KOLSE-22099 format. One line per field, with one value per residue (C-alpha): residue in one letter; residue number from 1; x, y, z. Coordinates in nm, 3 decimals. Example, Ala and Ser with C-alpha at 12.3 -4.5 7.8 and 13.67 -1.06 7.14 Angstrom:
resn: a/s $
resi: 1/2 $
c1: 1.230/1.367 $
c2: -0.450/-0.106 $
c3: 0.780/0.714 $
END
This chain:
resn: x/x/x/x/x/x/x/x/x/x/x/x/x/x/x/x/x/x/x/x/x/x/x/x/x/x/x/x/x/x/x/x/x/x/x/x/x/x/x/x/x/x/x/x/x/x/x/x/x/x/x/x/x/x/x/x/x/x/x/x/x/x/x/x/x/x/x/x/x/x/x/x/x/x/x $
resi: 1/2/3/4/5/6/7/8/9/10/11/12/13/14/15/16/17/18/19/20/21/22/23/24/25/26/27/28/29/30/31/32/33/34/35/36/37/38/39/40/41/42/43/44/45/46/47/48/49/50/51/52/53/54/55/56/57/58/59/60/61/62/63/64/65/66/67/68/69/70/71/72/73/74/75 $
c1: 0.023/0.150/-0.011/0.016/-0.090/-0.046/0.106/0.231/0.230/-0.021/0.007/0.273/0.518/0.510/0.815/0.608/0.339/0.518/0.746/0.481/0.523/0.191/-0.123/-0.309/-0.251/-0.406/-0.400/-0.531/-0.558/-0.307/-0.515/-0.330/-0.320/-0.493/-0.328/-0.251/-0.006/-0.076/-0.006/-0.116/0.015/-0.209/-0.539/-0.681/-0.716/-0.864/-0.884/-0.992/-0.998/-0.849/-1.021/-0.859/-0.819/-0.992/-1.038/-1.151/-1.310/-1.024/-0.816/-1.053/-1.101/-0.738/-0.763/-1.065/-0.886/-0.869/-1.117/-1.150/-1.307/-1.340/-1.420/-1.538/-1.738/-1.698/-1.636 $
c2: -0.013/0.352/0.717/1.003/1.318/1.672/1.593/1.997/1.937/1.905/1.553/1.232/1.173/0.877/0.707/0.725/0.560/0.268/0.239/0.185/-0.142/-0.125/-0.289/-0.024/0.384/0.602/1.001/1.243/1.639/1.691/2.022/2.096/1.719/1.791/1.401/1.045/0.931/0.530/0.265/-0.044/-0.240/-0.044/-0.260/-0.038/0.364/0.559/0.901/1.203/1.543/1.617/1.867/1.923/1.585/1.451/1.120/1.111/0.853/0.787/0.719/0.520/0.306/0.256/0.128/-0.125/-0.324/-0.091/-0.036/0.352/0.535/0.940/1.003/0.705/0.649/0.404/0.518 $
c3: -0.010/-0.101/0.085/-0.104/0.112/0.019/-0.278/-0.428/-0.759/-1.038/-1.153/-1.071/-1.330/-1.540/-1.368/-1.008/-1.146/-1.327/-1.083/-0.780/-0.601/-0.434/-0.569/-0.414/-0.404/-0.142/-0.282/0.027/0.041/-0.295/-0.392/-0.692/-0.846/-1.156/-1.363/-1.300/-1.540/-1.641/-1.371/-1.502/-1.234/-0.956/-0.888/-0.615/-0.656/-0.341/-0.360/-0.095/-0.083/-0.444/-0.583/-0.934/-0.964/-1.304/-1.371/-1.746/-1.932/-2.118/-1.853/-1.711/-1.971/-1.982/-1.682/-1.660/-1.394/-1.192/-0.872/-0.821/-0.504/-0.499/-0.155/-0.061/-0.370/-0.661/-0.986 $
END
């Protein structure tokens, strides 16, 4: 499990997304985060209090295997 809190950038670098060893990623209070890189190895993504983050249909379609929750609700 990997937890990221208070991330100050607008996006996570692609190399970070691909290098995640964990299969579960928690994002908390990442107020400026707008985009996520491809995260093919990830199995679960849990996002809370990241108001600028947009998980669009293209990203979601590429990650059909991924269980996503935003503010506690399944996406």
